[in-house]
C-alpha positions as CSV (number, residue, x, y, z in Angstrom):
1,M,-0.5,-4.5,11.3
2,G,0.0,-3.1,14.7
3,H,1.4,0.3,15.4
4,Q,3.8,1.8,12.9
5,Y,5.2,5.2,12.2
6,I,3.6,7.5,9.6
7,V,6.3,8.8,7.3
8,R,5.6,12.3,6.0
9,A,8.3,14.7,4.6
10,G,10.9,12.2,6.0
11,V,9.7,12.9,9.6
12,R,8.0,10.5,12.0
13,Q,4.8,12.3,12.7
14,G,3.0,9.9,14.9
15,R,1.7,6.4,15.3
16,R,-1.2,4.5,13.9
17,H,-2.4,1.0,13.1
18,A,-4.7,-1.0,10.7
19,G,-3.2,0.6,7.6
20,G,-3.2,4.2,8.8
21,F,-2.6,7.1,6.4
22,D,-1.8,10.8,7.0
23,L,-5.1,12.0,5.7
24,V,-4.5,15.8,5.5
25,D,-5.6,15.6,1.9
26,P,-7.5,12.2,1.8
27,V,-7.2,10.2,-1.4
28,H,-11.0,9.6,-1.5
29,E,-11.6,13.3,-1.4
30,L,-9.3,14.0,-4.4
31,G,-10.6,11.1,-6.5
32,N,-9.5,7.6,-7.5
33,G,-7.9,5.9,-10.4
34,P,-5.2,6.5,-13.0
35,E,-7.0,9.4,-14.6
36,H,-5.6,11.7,-11.9
37,L,-2.0,10.7,-12.4
38,P,0.6,11.7,-15.0
39,D,1.6,9.1,-17.6
40,D,5.3,8.6,-17.5
41,N,5.2,7.8,-21.3
42,E,3.8,11.2,-22.0
43,L,6.6,13.1,-20.3
44,D,10.1,13.9,-21.7
45,E,13.0,13.6,-19.3
46,G,13.1,16.6,-17.0
47,S,9.6,17.7,-17.9
48,F,8.5,17.5,-14.3
49,L,10.4,20.8,-13.9
50,D,8.1,22.4,-16.4
51,S,5.4,24.6,-14.8
52,R,2.8,23.1,-17.1
53,F,3.4,19.8,-15.5
54,W,2.6,21.2,-12.0
55,E,-0.5,22.9,-13.4
56,R,-1.8,19.7,-15.1
57,N,-1.1,17.4,-12.1
58,K,-2.4,19.2,-9.1
59,Y,-3.4,15.8,-7.7
60,Y,0.3,15.1,-7.0
61,S,1.1,18.6,-5.6
62,Q,-1.9,18.5,-3.3
63,L,-1.3,15.1,-1.8
64,F,2.3,14.3,-2.1
65,A,4.2,17.6,-2.3
66,N,5.6,17.1,1.2
67,T,6.0,13.3,1.2
68,S,8.9,11.0,0.4
69,V,6.8,9.7,-2.5
70,W,6.9,13.0,-4.4
71,R,10.6,13.6,-3.6
72,I,11.7,10.2,-4.7
73,W,9.5,10.1,-7.8
74,S,10.9,13.5,-8.9
75,C,14.5,12.7,-8.0
76,D,14.3,9.5,-10.0
77,R,13.6,11.4,-13.1
78,L,16.1,14.1,-12.2
79,L,18.8,11.5,-11.6
80,R,18.2,10.0,-15.0
81,C,18.6,13.4,-16.6
82,I,21.9,14.1,-14.8
83,L,23.3,10.6,-15.1
84,G,22.4,10.5,-18.8
85,R,24.2,13.7,-19.6
86,Y,27.2,12.8,-17.5
87,A,27.3,9.4,-19.1
88,W,27.3,10.9,-22.6
89,L,30.4,12.8,-21.8
90,L,32.1,9.9,-20.1
91,L,31.4,7.5,-23.0
92,H,32.6,10.0,-25.5
93,L,35.9,10.4,-23.7
94,H,36.1,6.6,-23.3
95,T,35.9,5.9,-27.0
96,V,38.5,8.7,-27.8
97,T,41.1,7.7,-25.2
98,Q,41.0,3.9,-25.2
99,D,43.4,1.9,-27.4
100,G,42.4,-0.8,-29.9
101,S,42.2,-3.5,-27.2
102,N,38.8,-2.1,-26.2
103,D,37.4,-1.8,-29.7
104,N,34.7,-4.3,-29.0
105,E,33.6,-2.5,-25.8
106,S,33.6,0.8,-27.7
107,D,31.5,-0.7,-30.4
108,D,29.0,-1.9,-27.9
109,L,28.8,1.6,-26.3
110,A,28.5,3.2,-29.7
111,E,25.6,0.9,-30.5
112,I,23.8,2.1,-27.4
113,L,24.1,5.6,-28.6
114,V,22.5,5.0,-32.0
115,M,20.3,8.1,-32.7
116,N,17.6,6.5,-34.9
117,N,15.4,6.6,-31.8
118,P,16.5,9.6,-29.6
119,N,13.7,9.0,-27.1
120,K,15.2,5.7,-26.0
121,T,18.9,6.7,-26.0
122,L,18.9,8.1,-22.5
123,G,17.2,5.1,-21.1
124,N,19.7,2.8,-22.8
125,I,22.6,4.7,-21.3
126,F,20.9,4.6,-17.9
127,M,20.4,0.8,-18.1
128,Y,23.9,0.3,-19.3
129,F,25.3,1.9,-16.2
130,L,22.9,-0.2,-14.0
131,K,24.2,-3.3,-15.7
132,M,27.8,-2.2,-15.0
133,L,26.9,-1.8,-11.3
134,R,25.0,-5.2,-11.3
135,I,21.8,-3.6,-10.1
136,D,19.8,-3.6,-13.4
137,S,17.6,-6.5,-12.2
138,F,16.5,-4.6,-9.1
139,Y,15.6,-1.6,-11.2
140,T,13.7,-3.7,-13.7
141,L,11.7,-5.4,-10.9
142,G,10.8,-2.1,-9.4
143,K,10.0,-0.3,-12.6
144,G,7.8,-2.8,-14.4
145,G,7.8,-6.0,-12.3
146,Y,5.5,-7.1,-9.5
147,L,6.9,-4.6,-7.0
148,S,5.7,-1.9,-9.3
149,T,2.4,-3.3,-10.6
150,S,1.3,-4.2,-7.1
151,G,2.0,-0.7,-5.8
152,W,4.4,-2.1,-3.3
153,L,7.3,0.1,-4.3
154,K,5.2,3.2,-3.9
155,S,3.8,2.1,-0.5
156,Y,7.3,1.2,0.7
157,M,8.7,4.6,-0.2
158,A,5.7,6.4,1.3
159,G,5.5,4.3,4.4
160,V,1.7,3.9,4.0
161,P,-0.5,1.2,2.4
162,I,-1.4,2.6,-1.1
163,D,-1.8,1.0,-4.5
164,K,0.0,1.9,-7.7
165,Y,-2.4,4.8,-8.2
166,Y,-1.8,6.1,-4.6
167,N,-5.3,5.0,-3.5
168,P,-5.6,3.8,0.1
169,I,-5.6,0.0,0.6
170,P,-5.7,-2.3,3.6
171,W,-2.5,-3.4,5.3
172,Y,-3.3,-7.0,4.5
173,T,-1.2,-9.3,2.4
174,Y,-1.6,-8.9,-1.3
175,S,-2.7,-12.5,-1.7
176,F,-5.6,-11.9,0.6
177,Q,-6.5,-8.7,-1.1
178,N,-6.6,-10.4,-4.5
179,F,-8.8,-13.2,-3.0
180,I,-11.4,-11.0,-1.4
181,K,-11.7,-8.0,-3.7
182,N,-14.3,-9.7,-6.1
183,R,-16.2,-11.4,-3.3
184,I,-17.5,-8.4,-1.4
185,N,-20.5,-6.2,-2.4
186,K,-22.4,-3.1,-1.6
187,E,-24.9,-4.9,0.6
188,M,-22.4,-6.0,3.2
189,M,-21.8,-4.7,6.7
190,V,-18.3,-4.6,8.2
191,F,-17.0,-4.2,11.7
192,E,-13.4,-3.2,12.3
193,Y,-11.2,-3.3,15.3
194,G,-8.8,-0.5,14.3
195,S,-9.2,2.2,11.7
196,G,-7.1,3.5,8.9
197,N,-6.6,3.0,5.2
198,S,-8.5,-0.2,5.4
199,T,-11.6,1.8,6.7
200,L,-11.5,3.9,3.5
201,W,-11.0,0.9,1.3
202,W,-13.9,-1.0,2.9
203,A,-16.1,2.1,2.8
204,G,-15.9,2.2,-1.0
205,R,-17.0,-1.4,-1.4
206,V,-19.6,-2.2,1.2
207,K,-22.8,-0.7,2.6
208,Q,-21.5,0.4,6.0
209,V,-18.3,0.2,8.1
210,I,-18.4,0.5,11.9
211,S,-14.9,0.9,13.3
212,Y,-13.6,1.1,16.9
213,E,-10.3,3.0,17.6
214,H,-8.3,3.1,20.8
215,D,-5.7,5.8,19.7
216,K,-7.2,9.2,20.5
217,S,-5.0,11.2,18.2
218,W,-5.4,8.8,15.3
219,Y,-9.2,8.8,15.9
220,E,-9.3,12.6,15.6
221,K,-7.5,12.5,12.3
222,M,-9.8,9.8,10.9
223,E,-12.9,11.5,12.2
224,A,-12.2,14.5,10.1
225,C,-12.2,12.7,6.8
226,I,-14.2,9.5,6.9
227,P,-17.0,9.1,4.3
228,K,-20.7,9.1,5.3
229,N,-21.1,5.3,5.4
230,V,-18.5,5.0,8.2
231,E,-19.3,5.1,12.0
232,L,-16.1,5.7,13.9
233,H,-16.0,5.3,17.6
234,Y,-13.2,6.0,20.2
235,V,-12.9,3.6,23.2
236,D,-10.0,3.8,25.6
237,L,-8.0,0.6,25.6
238,Q,-8.1,-1.7,28.6
239,Y,-7.3,-5.3,27.9
240,G,-10.4,-7.3,28.6
241,G,-12.4,-4.0,28.8
242,E,-14.9,-2.1,26.8
243,Y,-12.7,-2.0,23.6
244,S,-13.1,-5.7,23.0
245,K,-16.6,-5.9,24.4
246,K,-18.3,-3.1,22.4
247,I,-19.1,-5.4,19.5
248,S,-21.4,-7.5,21.7
249,E,-23.9,-4.6,21.4
250,Y,-24.5,-5.5,17.8
251,V,-26.3,-8.9,17.5
252,G,-26.4,-10.6,14.1
253,R,-25.4,-7.4,12.3
254,F,-22.2,-8.0,10.4
255,D,-21.1,-10.0,7.3
256,I,-17.4,-9.4,8.1
257,V,-15.5,-8.7,11.3
258,V,-11.9,-7.5,11.0
259,I,-9.6,-8.2,13.9
260,D,-6.6,-5.8,13.3
261,G,-6.4,-3.7,16.4
262,R,-5.4,-4.4,20.0
263,D,-6.5,-7.0,22.5
264,R,-7.2,-9.4,19.7
265,V,-7.8,-12.6,21.6
266,N,-10.6,-11.0,23.6
267,C,-12.0,-9.4,20.5
268,S,-12.2,-12.8,18.8
269,K,-14.1,-14.2,21.8
270,N,-16.6,-11.4,21.9
271,C,-17.4,-11.0,18.1
272,L,-19.2,-14.2,17.3
273,N,-22.7,-13.1,18.3
274,A,-22.3,-10.0,16.2
275,L,-21.9,-12.0,13.0
276,K,-24.7,-12.9,10.6
277,K,-25.3,-16.6,10.0
278,R,-23.0,-16.6,7.0
279,G,-20.5,-14.1,8.5
280,V,-16.7,-14.4,8.4
281,I,-13.8,-13.1,10.5
282,I,-10.6,-11.6,9.0
283,W,-7.6,-11.7,11.2
284,D,-4.4,-9.9,10.1
285,N,-1.0,-11.0,11.3
286,S,-2.3,-14.5,11.8
287,E,1.3,-15.9,11.8
288,R,1.8,-14.5,15.4
289,E,1.7,-17.2,18.0
290,C,0.8,-14.8,20.7
291,Y,-2.8,-15.0,19.4
292,R,-2.9,-18.8,19.5
293,E,-5.6,-18.8,22.1
294,G,-7.9,-16.7,19.8
295,Y,-7.3,-19.0,16.8
296,D,-8.1,-22.1,18.8
297,Y,-11.2,-20.5,20.2
298,L,-12.6,-19.8,16.7
299,V,-11.7,-23.2,15.4
300,G,-13.2,-24.8,18.5
301,S,-16.4,-22.8,17.7
302,G,-16.7,-24.5,14.4
303,Y,-14.8,-22.1,12.1
304,K,-12.4,-23.3,9.4
305,R,-9.2,-21.3,8.7
306,I,-7.3,-20.3,5.6
307,D,-4.1,-18.3,5.8
308,F,-3.0,-16.0,2.9
309,N,0.8,-15.6,3.2
310,G,3.2,-13.3,1.4
311,M,4.1,-9.7,1.0
312,G,1.8,-6.8,1.5
313,P,2.1,-3.0,1.4
314,V,4.9,-1.1,3.0
315,N,6.8,-4.1,4.6
316,A,9.8,-5.8,3.0
317,Y,8.9,-9.1,4.7
318,S,6.0,-11.5,4.4
319,W,3.2,-12.2,6.9
320,S,-0.2,-13.7,7.0
321,T,-3.8,-12.6,6.8
322,A,-6.3,-15.3,7.7
323,I,-10.0,-15.8,7.1
324,F,-12.2,-17.8,9.6
325,Y,-15.4,-19.1,8.0
326,K,-18.0,-21.8,8.2
327,E,-19.1,-24.0,5.3
328,D,-22.0,-21.7,4.2
329,N,-20.4,-18.2,4.2
330,C,-20.9,-14.8,2.5
331,L,-17.6,-15.1,0.6
332,G,-18.4,-18.3,-1.1
333,V,-15.4,-20.1,0.3
């Protein structure tokens, strides 16, 4: 996705690309999946303040104690507690002080406060206020809609590409991720221009990842936490130089080549001999016209193209991730 800022504790800490992630406590080191996360349904309002919660959920405290994700997640629950108690007082005063012309409204409010299910009462009050403010649809979309289930909301707040369980994912469009996730296997070899969360994601799904990085500081962060099946190399960036040419040292080696770093047009011209016979090329940000020369080169070399458009992690806008392939390819396209 090009260079972006890492957001950690609300401070811009540095720059990275290809789905970078501040890997002080890498997700793959701590574990994956929902078993490491607290279930919202199990927690009463305000229970995140309970010391037992912190003890049970060290996953959160280790990885997100200093991030905007933790602060916003906690503040959301705290806000609901405060707003609910404040709303209770306001609604009580409202029903006492209003005259008979507002009886219907008072009846509606009283119905919200029915105590036959106390666990839902606070949520009903919260939603009532959101409806009054005409923002209930936004809350619903983020709480249980696509923005929530895809993990987009959490990635947007964190400023890094993660899924709904806070696991690292590539900074590709969601449509492309959904397309490819069941088409790759542990026998595949992947070459990446640019390292980051995508490197960790690929590493958990293929045999080996070889990644070339041009950013020295980001390379040093990644080098400290990459898994054993990743080879990470640093090459100083010079357009038309070694960065784009290093892949030519690998002949017929890779099932997938990912172009998501710098000097992308030259990378596309140098990568074809490194592909296996059934190999494919993934090109992120394929909507950008500045790479037209590279697209045309691949198509002119006999490759077909499919663009996967839409939203992806972090960003509030849509873009494209493309796959370039031939008729007989490793993804079965």
